[in-house]
matplotlib code that plots the C-alpha trace (Angstrom):
import matplotlib.pyplot as plt

x = [-64.9, -62.4, -58.9, -56.0, -54.0, -50.8, -50.8, -51.4, -53.0, -56.8, -58.9, -60.3, -64.2, -65.7, -68.3, -71.2, -73.1, -76.5, -80.1, -80.2, -76.4, -76.7, -78.2, -75.5, -73.9, -70.2, -68.5, -64.9, -63.2, -59.7, -58.8, -58.5, -61.1, -64.2, -66.5, -69.5, -69.5, -71.0, -68.4, -65.5, -67.2, -67.0, -68.5, -65.4, -62.7, -59.4, -56.2, -53.4, -51.5, -52.7, -55.2, -59.0, -62.4, -65.1, -68.8, -71.5, -75.1, -78.1, -81.4, -84.3, -87.3, -90.6, -88.6, -85.6, -84.2, -81.4, -78.0, -74.4, -71.0, -67.4, -64.1, -60.5, -58.1, -54.7, -53.3, -49.6, -47.0, -45.4, -41.8, -39.8, -37.5, -34.4, -32.1, -28.9, -27.3, -24.5, -22.4, -19.2, -19.0, -16.2, -15.2, -17.3, -16.3, -19.7, -20.7, -21.9, -24.3, -25.5, -29.0, -31.3, -34.6, -37.8, -39.0, -42.4, -44.1, -47.9, -49.4, -48.1, -46.9, -43.8, -41.5, -38.2, -35.4, -33.0, -29.4, -26.5, -23.5, -22.1, -18.5, -16.9, -13.1, -11.9, -12.3, -14.9, -17.4, -20.8, -24.1, -27.3, -30.8, -31.7, -35.3, -38.2, -40.9, -44.1, -46.0, -47.3, -43.9, -41.2, -37.6, -36.6, -35.5, -31.9, -31.3, -30.3, -26.9, -24.1, -20.5, -20.0, -16.9, -15.8, -13.2, -10.6, -11.8, -9.9, -11.1, -10.4, -11.2, -9.4, -9.9, -8.5, -9.1, -7.9, -9.2, -6.6, -6.0, -4.1, -0.8, -1.4, -5.2, -6.7, -9.0, -6.9, -9.0, -8.6, -8.2, -11.4, -10.4, -12.4, -11.6, -13.8, -11.8, -9.3, -8.1, -8.5, -6.4, -6.4, -6.3, -2.8, -2.3, 1.1, 2.2, 5.0, 6.1, 5.2, 8.3, 10.0, 11.0, 7.8, 9.4, 11.5, 9.9, 11.8, 9.8, 6.7, 5.8, 2.6, 3.1, 0.6, 2.8, 2.4, 4.5, 3.0, 3.4, 2.0, 1.7, 0.6, -1.6, -1.5, -3.9, -3.0, -4.5, -2.3, -3.5, -4.7, -5.9, -9.4, -8.8, -6.1, -4.5, -5.1, -4.0, -4.9, -3.1, -4.5, -2.9, -3.6, -2.2, -1.1, -1.5, 0.8, -1.0, -1.6, 0.2, -3.1, -3.1, 0.4, 1.2, 4.4, 6.1, 9.4, 11.9, 12.3, 8.7, 10.1, 13.3, 14.4, 16.9, 20.5, 22.3, 23.0, 21.2, 18.6, 17.2, 14.9, 14.5, 11.4, 9.0, 6.5, 3.8, 1.3, -1.1, 1.1, 3.8, 6.9, 8.1, 11.7, 13.2, 14.7, 12.6, 9.1, 9.5, 11.9, 12.0, 12.6, 12.7, 11.5, 14.8, 17.2, 15.8, 18.0, 16.5, 13.3, 10.4, 8.3, 9.7, 7.9, 8.9, 7.5, 7.3, 7.0, 5.9, 8.2, 8.0, 4.8, 3.6, 2.7, 1.7, 2.9, 2.3, 3.6, 4.2, 5.5, 8.4, 8.9, 12.1, 10.9, 12.6, 14.8, 13.8, 15.8, 14.3, 17.3, 19.9, 22.5, 21.5, 24.1, 23.6, 26.6, 26.7, 24.2, 24.2, 24.1, 24.7, 22.0, 23.1, 19.7, 20.4, 19.1, 21.1, 21.6, 23.4, 25.0, 23.0, 24.7, 22.7, 24.5, 23.3, 26.2, 29.3, 27.3, 26.6, 23.4, 22.8, 20.2, 17.6, 18.1, 17.9, 16.2, 14.8, 15.1, 12.5, 12.5, 15.4, 13.2, 13.4, 16.0, 16.7, 15.4, 16.6, 15.1, 15.2, 14.7, 13.8, 15.1, 13.2, 14.9, 12.3, 13.5, 13.0, 13.6, 15.3, 14.5, 11.3, 9.8, 11.5, 14.4, 14.7, 17.5, 17.6, 19.7, 19.4, 20.0, 21.1, 21.1, 24.3, 24.3, 26.5, 28.2, 29.0, 32.3, 34.2, 37.9, 39.5, 36.3, 36.5, 34.2, 34.8, 33.7, 34.8, 34.3, 31.1, 30.1, 26.8, 24.7, 26.7, 28.4, 31.5, 32.9, 34.6, 38.2, 37.8, 35.4, 33.0, 30.1, 28.6, 26.4, 23.3, 22.4, 18.8, 16.7, 19.2, 17.7, 17.7, 21.2, 23.3, 25.2, 28.9, 30.3, 32.1, 35.4, 37.1, 39.9, 39.0, 35.3, 32.7, 30.4, 26.7, 24.9, 23.8, 21.2, 19.7, 20.4, 23.4, 21.6, 20.7, 17.2, 15.4, 15.5, 18.8, 19.2, 19.8, 19.6, 18.5, 15.3, 15.8, 13.4, 14.9, 14.9, 16.3, 19.8, 20.5, 23.0, 23.9, 25.6, 27.8, 27.2, 30.2, 30.0, 32.2, 31.6, 33.1, 33.3, 32.0, 33.6, 31.1, 32.2, 34.9, 33.6, 34.9, 31.5, 30.8, 31.0, 28.7, 29.1, 28.0, 27.7, 28.7, 28.7, 31.6, 29.8, 28.8, 30.0, 31.4, 28.0, 26.3, 28.7, 28.0, 24.3, 24.6, 26.6, 24.2, 21.4, 23.0, 23.7, 20.1, 18.7, 21.0, 19.8, 23.2, 25.2, 28.8, 30.7, 34.2, 36.4, 36.5, 39.9, 41.3, 41.4, 38.0, 35.3, 34.7, 37.1, 37.5, 38.7]
y = [46.1, 43.3, 43.2, 42.0, 39.0, 37.2, 34.3, 31.0, 32.6, 32.1, 34.7, 37.6, 37.7, 40.7, 42.8, 45.1, 47.9, 49.4, 48.0, 44.3, 44.1, 40.5, 39.4, 40.9, 38.6, 39.0, 38.6, 39.0, 40.4, 41.0, 44.6, 46.0, 43.5, 44.7, 44.6, 45.4, 41.8, 39.2, 36.7, 38.6, 38.2, 35.2, 34.4, 32.4, 34.4, 34.5, 32.9, 34.2, 37.2, 40.2, 43.3, 42.7, 44.2, 42.8, 43.7, 43.5, 43.3, 43.8, 42.8, 45.4, 44.7, 46.4, 48.3, 49.4, 49.7, 47.3, 48.5, 47.5, 48.6, 47.7, 47.8, 47.0, 44.7, 43.0, 39.4, 40.0, 37.8, 35.2, 36.0, 32.8, 31.3, 29.7, 26.9, 25.9, 22.6, 20.9, 24.0, 22.0, 20.0, 18.3, 19.7, 18.4, 20.7, 22.5, 25.5, 24.2, 25.8, 24.8, 23.7, 26.3, 25.1, 27.0, 25.9, 27.7, 26.8, 26.5, 23.1, 21.5, 24.8, 24.8, 27.7, 27.6, 29.9, 31.6, 31.7, 33.9, 32.6, 29.5, 28.3, 26.2, 25.8, 24.6, 27.4, 29.3, 32.0, 33.6, 32.3, 34.5, 33.8, 36.4, 35.4, 33.1, 32.1, 31.8, 35.3, 34.2, 34.4, 37.0, 37.3, 38.9, 42.5, 41.2, 38.6, 35.1, 34.1, 31.6, 30.7, 27.8, 25.8, 23.5, 21.1, 19.4, 16.1, 13.1, 10.6, 10.7, 7.5, 7.2, 4.4, 3.5, 0.7, 0.1, -2.5, -4.6, -4.0, -5.6, -4.1, -1.8, -1.3, 1.9, 2.0, 2.3, 2.4, 5.3, 4.8, 4.9, 7.0, 8.7, 10.5, 11.8, 15.1, 16.3, 19.4, 20.3, 17.7, 15.2, 12.4, 12.3, 9.0, 7.3, 3.8, 1.3, -1.9, -4.8, -6.1, -2.6, -1.2, 0.8, 2.5, 4.6, 7.6, 6.9, 3.6, 5.7, 7.6, 9.7, 8.2, 5.6, 2.3, 0.9, -2.3, -5.7, -6.6, -6.4, -3.0, -1.0, 2.1, 4.5, 7.4, 9.9, 13.0, 15.5, 16.8, 20.2, 22.4, 21.1, 17.4, 14.7, 13.0, 9.5, 7.0, 3.7, 1.2, -1.4, -3.9, -4.2, -5.9, -5.1, -8.4, -9.3, -8.9, -11.9, -12.5, -13.3, -9.8, -10.0, -9.5, -11.3, -10.6, -11.2, -9.2, -10.4, -11.8, -15.0, -16.3, -18.3, -21.2, -20.3, -23.1, -20.9, -20.3, -17.6, -16.5, -13.4, -10.4, -11.2, -8.0, -8.2, -5.6, -5.1, -2.8, 0.1, -0.6, -2.4, -4.6, -5.3, -8.7, -9.7, -7.3, -8.1, -11.4, -14.3, -16.2, -19.9, -21.7, -25.2, -25.5, -23.0, -21.8, -23.2, -25.9, -25.1, -25.6, -24.0, -23.1, -22.1, -19.2, -19.2, -15.9, -16.2, -13.1, -11.6, -9.1, -7.1, -9.9, -13.6, -16.4, -17.7, -16.8, -18.6, -17.6, -19.5, -18.5, -20.0, -20.7, -21.2, -23.4, -21.7, -21.6, -23.6, -21.5, -19.3, -22.0, -23.0, -26.3, -27.8, -30.6, -32.4, -33.0, -30.5, -32.3, -36.0, -37.6, -40.0, -43.6, -45.4, -46.3, -44.5, -41.5, -40.0, -36.7, -35.7, -33.2, -30.8, -28.2, -25.4, -22.9, -20.4, -22.5, -25.2, -28.3, -29.8, -33.4, -35.2, -37.0, -34.8, -31.3, -32.1, -34.6, -35.0, -35.8, -35.8, -38.3, -41.2, -42.7, -40.2, -42.1, -40.3, -37.1, -34.1, -31.5, -32.7, -30.7, -31.9, -30.7, -30.2, -30.1, -28.7, -30.8, -30.5, -27.2, -26.2, -25.5, -24.9, -26.0, -25.3, -26.6, -27.2, -28.6, -30.8, -32.3, -35.5, -34.6, -36.5, -37.3, -35.9, -38.0, -36.4, -38.6, -37.4, -38.6, -38.7, -35.3, -33.9, -32.4, -30.6, -27.0, -27.2, -25.1, -26.7, -25.5, -23.2, -22.9, -24.8, -28.0, -29.5, -30.9, -32.3, -35.6, -36.1, -37.1, -34.2, -36.6, -36.0, -33.5, -33.6, -31.3, -29.8, -30.5, -27.4, -25.0, -22.5, -23.8, -24.6, -23.3, -26.3, -26.2, -26.2, -29.0, -28.5, -30.1, -28.6, -27.2, -27.5, -25.1, -26.5, -26.4, -27.6, -30.7, -33.2, -36.1, -38.5, -39.2, -38.3, -34.8, -35.6, -33.8, -30.2, -28.8, -29.1, -25.5, -26.2, -28.6, -27.9, -27.2, -29.9, -32.7, -35.9, -38.4, -38.9, -37.8, -38.6, -35.7, -35.7, -32.8, -31.5, -29.9, -28.0, -26.0, -23.8, -24.7, -22.3, -23.6, -21.8, -22.4, -19.8, -17.5, -14.4, -13.0, -13.5, -16.9, -18.5, -20.2, -20.9, -24.4, -25.8, -29.4, -31.6, -33.7, -36.8, -36.1, -38.6, -37.5, -38.3, -36.1, -33.2, -33.5, -33.5, -30.3, -28.6, -29.5, -28.4, -25.0, -24.6, -25.4, -23.1, -20.2, -21.0, -21.3, -24.1, -24.7, -23.2, -23.1, -25.5, -29.0, -29.1, -30.4, -26.9, -25.5, -28.0, -28.1, -25.8, -25.6, -22.7]
z = [65.9, 66.1, 67.4, 65.3, 66.0, 64.9, 62.4, 64.1, 67.1, 67.6, 65.8, 67.8, 68.2, 66.7, 68.4, 67.4, 69.3, 68.8, 68.8, 68.1, 68.4, 70.0, 66.8, 64.5, 61.9, 60.7, 57.3, 56.2, 53.0, 52.0, 52.1, 48.6, 47.2, 45.5, 48.5, 46.3, 45.1, 47.4, 46.5, 48.0, 51.6, 53.7, 57.1, 58.0, 59.7, 57.7, 58.9, 56.6, 57.5, 55.9, 56.1, 56.2, 56.6, 59.0, 58.3, 61.0, 59.9, 62.1, 60.6, 61.1, 63.4, 64.3, 66.7, 64.8, 61.4, 59.8, 60.1, 58.9, 60.0, 59.0, 60.6, 59.5, 61.3, 60.6, 61.0, 61.7, 60.2, 62.6, 63.5, 62.9, 65.4, 63.9, 65.3, 63.4, 62.8, 60.6, 61.1, 60.2, 57.1, 55.2, 51.7, 48.8, 46.0, 46.1, 48.0, 51.4, 54.0, 57.4, 58.0, 59.5, 61.0, 61.9, 65.1, 65.4, 62.3, 62.5, 62.0, 58.7, 57.3, 55.2, 54.9, 53.0, 54.2, 51.9, 53.1, 52.2, 50.1, 51.8, 52.0, 49.2, 50.1, 53.4, 56.0, 57.9, 57.1, 58.4, 56.9, 57.3, 56.7, 54.1, 53.1, 53.4, 51.1, 53.2, 53.5, 56.9, 58.3, 58.8, 59.9, 63.1, 62.9, 63.3, 60.7, 62.1, 61.3, 62.4, 61.8, 59.4, 58.9, 55.9, 56.9, 54.5, 52.9, 54.3, 51.9, 48.1, 46.2, 42.9, 40.4, 37.1, 34.5, 30.8, 28.5, 26.5, 22.8, 20.0, 18.6, 15.7, 16.5, 15.1, 18.1, 21.3, 24.4, 26.8, 30.4, 32.6, 35.6, 38.2, 41.6, 44.3, 44.1, 41.4, 39.8, 36.2, 34.2, 36.9, 37.6, 35.9, 34.1, 33.5, 32.3, 33.3, 31.7, 33.9, 35.5, 35.6, 39.1, 39.6, 42.7, 40.3, 38.6, 35.4, 34.9, 34.4, 31.3, 30.3, 26.7, 25.9, 25.0, 21.6, 21.6, 22.6, 26.2, 29.8, 31.5, 34.5, 34.2, 37.3, 37.9, 40.7, 42.3, 44.2, 47.5, 48.2, 51.0, 50.3, 50.1, 50.4, 47.4, 46.2, 43.4, 41.9, 39.7, 37.2, 34.8, 31.0, 28.0, 24.3, 22.6, 19.7, 16.4, 14.3, 11.0, 9.1, 7.6, 6.4, 2.7, 1.9, -1.6, -3.0, -4.9, -7.6, -7.7, -9.3, -10.7, -13.7, -13.4, -13.5, -11.8, -8.7, -5.5, -5.9, -2.5, -3.1, -0.7, 1.4, 1.8, 4.6, 5.0, 7.7, 5.8, 4.4, 7.0, 5.7, 8.7, 9.7, 9.5, 12.7, 14.6, 13.6, 12.0, 10.9, 7.6, 7.1, 3.7, 2.8, 0.7, -0.8, -4.2, -6.9, -9.2, -11.0, -8.7, -5.9, -2.6, 0.6, 2.8, 6.3, 8.0, 11.8, 13.7, 16.4, 19.0, 18.2, 16.0, 16.5, 14.2, 10.9, 7.3, 4.2, 0.7, -2.4, -4.5, -7.8, -9.8, -13.4, -15.9, -18.3, -21.9, -24.4, -27.2, -27.6, -26.8, -29.5, -30.9, -33.0, -35.6, -37.0, -39.8, -41.2, -44.5, -45.2, -48.5, -49.3, -48.7, -48.5, -44.9, -41.6, -40.7, -37.2, -36.6, -33.3, -31.4, -28.9, -26.8, -25.1, -22.3, -22.7, -22.1, -20.3, -22.4, -21.5, -20.9, -22.9, -20.8, -17.8, -19.4, -22.7, -24.9, -28.7, -31.4, -35.1, -35.6, -36.5, -40.0, -41.4, -44.7, -47.8, -49.4, -47.8, -45.0, -41.5, -38.3, -34.9, -31.9, -28.5, -25.6, -22.3, -19.2, -15.5, -15.2, -18.7, -20.7, -24.2, -27.4, -29.9, -33.4, -35.9, -39.4, -41.5, -44.9, -46.7, -50.4, -53.5, -55.5, -59.1, -61.4, -64.3, -67.3, -68.7, -71.6, -72.4, -72.0, -70.3, -66.9, -64.4, -63.7, -60.1, -57.0, -53.7, -52.0, -54.8, -56.6, -54.2, -54.2, -51.1, -52.9, -56.1, -55.8, -56.2, -59.9, -60.5, -62.1, -59.6, -57.1, -54.1, -54.5, -51.1, -50.5, -50.0, -51.6, -53.9, -57.5, -58.1, -61.0, -62.4, -63.0, -66.5, -68.1, -70.1, -73.1, -74.9, -78.4, -77.6, -76.2, -73.4, -74.5, -71.5, -69.5, -70.7, -68.9, -71.9, -74.0, -77.2, -75.9, -77.1, -74.2, -73.1, -71.6, -67.8, -66.7, -62.9, -60.1, -58.2, -54.6, -53.4, -55.8, -53.9, -56.4, -58.0, -61.5, -64.3, -66.5, -69.9, -71.2, -74.7, -76.5, -79.7, -82.1, -85.2, -88.6, -91.7, -94.8, -98.0, -100.8, -103.4, -104.8, -103.2, -100.1, -98.4, -99.6, -96.1, -93.7, -90.0, -89.0, -85.5, -85.1, -81.9, -80.4, -80.9, -84.6, -87.2, -90.6, -92.1, -89.5, -90.2, -94.0, -93.3, -91.1, -93.9, -96.6, -94.6, -93.9, -97.7, -98.4, -95.7, -97.1, -100.7, -102.1, -103.8, -103.7, -106.7, -105.5, -107.4, -106.2, -104.6, -101.3, -99.7, -100.7, -101.3, -97.6, -96.1, -92.3, -90.4]

ax = plt.figure().add_subplot(projection="3d")
ax.plot(x, y, z, "-o")
ax.set_aspect("equal")
plt.show()
């Protein structure tokens, strides 16, 4: 037999009865274990709470037989003794409980207690020990409990900071705020312009500022039943954005010289954002755009912007290519001396000045007959070139005899003029092949011009457009005479004679005509019919 005991007490000593009891040995096994197995028995008395079996063994001798016997016993759980501390604590936001301490643990035993729900908000409640985790111990029949109080937190540390950023930044930092205690959505953050009266509520706004400047940021937490309120303030800056990213353009993009001031509209963009002159920037010019040249516009940042950006605007020279270039006269009569026309260049109603607005070339060595091109080259406020042409024309002399005149209309048939005596004409050089005017003589028919008085060469029908030398022309006049060589009604021949023919020449032409016709004169030789003239 063996008496049970309580965990932590000295184990009871087992005893045996019968022959040889004083020599008995004892072994222990956990109740419920397979006692048929030797490994489930131990000569060491158990210490943990529980139900056990003790087995006594007496070895046999010459006087008695061996004998074994068993008995059951229990090691009871030790009832814990509890003391309470920290039964009043300040609010933390978490569920709080007091500290329960077991005062009668054995040796280095550990035993964790389980407490009922604690208290979260400021106020009081009962906290009870509802369990423990060491099977060698047990709770008293009446669970230990105590009154526990959570007091209002009297300290609430609030902090706030905000990094600076540059105006227009796509990555605006957010305030770094913290508070020991705060409700959802807190700490509340507001902003004020530095220099404003921050004692007035209207100086603060929950909207994040965007304009460049210096500001305050303030974070606040409202007090509750559980904790006191708090706040903190910090300074930050939105620095003005530099102008290096500005895109400066003009409308119009450039100008052409007109003689008037031409100040374009300056367009300044920061990315896709078109800025406002006067609010975001100012513009100054190196000079007022007027004369042809390059002008610098300096854009100076203002308000949310700082720095300078320049752009160049060009007033280009005006082209003279479509100007009216006048040459006076447009046609010279060849004289053998150098000829110089007067050149006039006009831009609308404005007569330009040679040497300042343009230069002239092509007037060197204007002597011989031909077509000349004068080139006007723009300079200063003008550019490119314009041309005009003039001619030097030869004089055509008409060799006219008595009673001979020139049938000439002023300016007709490619000629500039007939002189007062109508004995010569000016052939305008370059005119398409000119048709010559006729000569006239009473009683005679004009038969063409020749370059010799004997009319030996081919008739001159016209003057080539590019003829450069002078020329003397001789008019040829003819008439037809009728030769009656017989008595018959048809015995007649027509013979053409020339003004300059002698009587001998006329006779030869008549005889040649008779011979060619194969006839002989048969008419009576009388003064009216030998050679009759109609």
